N, C-alpha and C positions, 0 to 999 in steps of 0.2 A: 201746189205745187205745179213749178212750170215743167216743160219738156226738156229744158236743161238738166232741170234736179233729178228727173227719172233715171234708171239704169236702162242700158241698151235692151231693144225686144229681144228676146228668146229667139234664136234659128234653129230650125231642127234640122239637123242633120240626117241623111237618108240611111237605112241601115245598111244598105247595099255597098259593095266597094266602090270607091270614088276614083276616076282615072286620075290620075297626077297631071297628066299634061294640059286633059281639056276640063278637069275640074267637073263633069258630069258623071253621075252615076252611071257605072256598069252593071251588066246582067250576070255579071259570075260573081262567086261567094269570095269572100278575102283568101287570099293565099295559104293562111295556116287554117283554113277549115277543108281545104282540098285533101284527099286522099289521107285522112284521119282512119280509115279502118282498114285491117289488113287485108292482103290480098286474094286471102283463102277463105273471105267472107264473114270471119267470125267478130264479134261486136266488140273486143277486146280495144280499146283506144289505146295506138302505138303514138300518136303526136297530140300535143295540148297545142292551146295557143301561146305564143311566145316561143314556140320552137323547141320546147322540152322533147327529147326523144324517148321512147322506151316507157314513158309514166302509164301505170296501171293503175285505175282507181277501183277500190275494192270499198264497199259498203259492209259494216257491220252493225245489225241490231242487236242493240242490247237486252237480254232475258228480262221480262218482269221479274222483282225479288221474289221470291217465296214467302208464303206467310209463315210469320213468326209466332200469332198468337199471343200477342203482348198483352192485349187487353183482357184477354181469358185469365193468361197468368196474373194480371194485376187484381181482375175480380177474384180468384181462389186466394190473394193474400189476405185480402180484405175481408172477406165471407167466409172461407173456409180453413184457414190456418195459416200462421206465417211460414213454418217451416216448409211445408210443399208447398207453398205460393212462392217463397222466396227461391226454392229450387226450379220451378218452373219459369222464375223470371230471369234464372241467371242462364236456362237454355235458351230461351226466346231472345236474349240479348246475345248469345255467343253466335245465334243464327243470323242477327244483321251484321254482326262483326264478320261474319265467314262470307256473306253474299259482298260486303263493301271489300274484301280482300280478293274476290273472284272465285272463290269456292262454293260453285252452285250448290253442289251435290252435299256438301258439308253443311251449307245453310238452310236444304231440306231435312237434311238428317236430324237438326238440332230443332229446328221447328216442330219437327213429328214430336220429338221427346219433350218438349213445352206442351204439346197439345197433350201427350199421353199422361204426362204427369199432373197436370191442372184437371185433367179427368178424373187421374186416382184419387187426389186431393178433395173433389167434389164430391165423389163417391163415397169416401170416408167419412167427410163430416155428414153428408146426409145417414150414412148408417148409424153414426154416432149419436145422431140427434135422435133419430127414431128409436134406437135402444135406449136412450135415456128417458123419453117420454112413455115409452111403454112400459117399463120396469118401475117406474115411479121415483126412479133415480134423481129425476131433475128436482121432483118438488122436494126430495129430501136435501138436494144440494143448495138450492136456491129459496127454499121455504114456501113455495108458492102451491096454490091448487088450481086445479084445471074446472 
């Protein structure tokens, strides 16, 4: 590759304002950066680059989604019984839907309902299993000896 084939070298322009007449950098900031704050000393920007007047920048941070307990609801379906597990899953999915619609409090409420329903399903399942084993009904149902 010869010098003729190469693109021109990159020339770095100064970040400072350049005087149009002399072509030399000046020691002042560009005009659009001057007087960008209110005269009362507040930090509200009233002038943006490009000359737009009265523009205020507001940052809003999105809250993290509340817990919906979907894995616990699925565990309840698989291990503890379909009916209560399905109900817990419906509450969990409602929690996600509420969050996506912007209803944070509704999402928390539905997530709490999914958690409580899952815990109730697990407790009922354990209780029924213990009762069946202790009374011997499990052996009669399934014909097994412990």
